[in-house]
C-alpha positions as CSV (number, residue, x, y, z in Angstrom):
1,M,70.2,101.4,119.9
2,T,71.8,105.1,119.3
3,L,73.8,105.8,116.2
4,T,76.5,106.4,118.2
5,K,76.2,102.7,119.6
6,A,75.6,101.5,115.9
7,A,78.6,103.1,114.7
8,R,80.9,101.5,117.7
9,L,79.3,98.5,116.8
10,A,80.1,98.7,113.3
11,L,83.9,99.7,113.6
12,L,84.2,97.1,116.5
13,L,83.1,94.4,114.3
14,A,85.1,96.0,110.9
15,I,88.3,96.1,112.6
16,P,88.9,92.6,112.6
17,G,87.9,92.2,109.2
18,L,90.5,94.5,108.2
19,V,92.9,93.1,110.4
20,L,92.6,89.5,107.9
21,I,92.6,91.0,105.0
22,G,96.2,91.9,105.8
23,C,97.2,88.5,106.5
24,G,97.9,86.4,103.2
25,R,100.9,85.1,101.6
26,K,104.2,87.0,102.0
27,G,106.6,87.6,99.2
28,D,106.2,89.5,95.8
29,L,103.1,89.7,93.6
30,D,103.4,87.2,90.6
31,R,102.8,88.0,87.1
32,P,99.4,87.0,85.5
33,G,100.8,84.0,83.1
34,A,104.3,83.6,85.1
35,T,106.0,80.4,85.1
36,T,108.2,78.9,87.5
37,L,112.2,77.9,86.5
38,N,112.5,74.5,87.0
39,T,116.6,74.5,88.0
40,K,116.9,70.5,88.5
41,A,116.0,70.0,84.8
42,P,119.0,70.6,82.2
43,A,118.3,73.0,79.6
44,G,116.7,71.5,76.5
45,T,114.5,69.1,78.4
46,V,110.6,69.2,78.6
47,E,108.9,67.7,81.9
48,E,105.6,66.5,81.9
49,K,103.0,68.1,83.5
50,V,101.4,66.6,87.0
51,T,97.7,66.2,86.5
52,V,95.5,67.1,89.3
53,E,91.9,65.2,90.0
54,D,89.2,68.1,89.7
55,R,87.3,67.6,93.2
56,P,84.3,69.6,93.7
57,F,84.4,71.8,96.7
58,L,80.9,72.9,99.2
59,L,81.5,76.2,98.1
60,D,81.8,75.8,93.8
61,P,78.0,76.5,93.4
62,L,78.5,80.3,94.6
63,L,81.3,80.5,92.1
């Protein structure tokens, strides 16, 4: 395989990856530690936080 063909193949494989990088959540970025405002509860009331069960995931050892 010549260098030209290898470069074309690399470019051909890189384009879909670059397109998929642009996919994601639409909207503004959240600041770190930003909390969401709850407009359902009256002012001055404290809501209980819902705890979520920690379930193992297949890729956890890689992290």
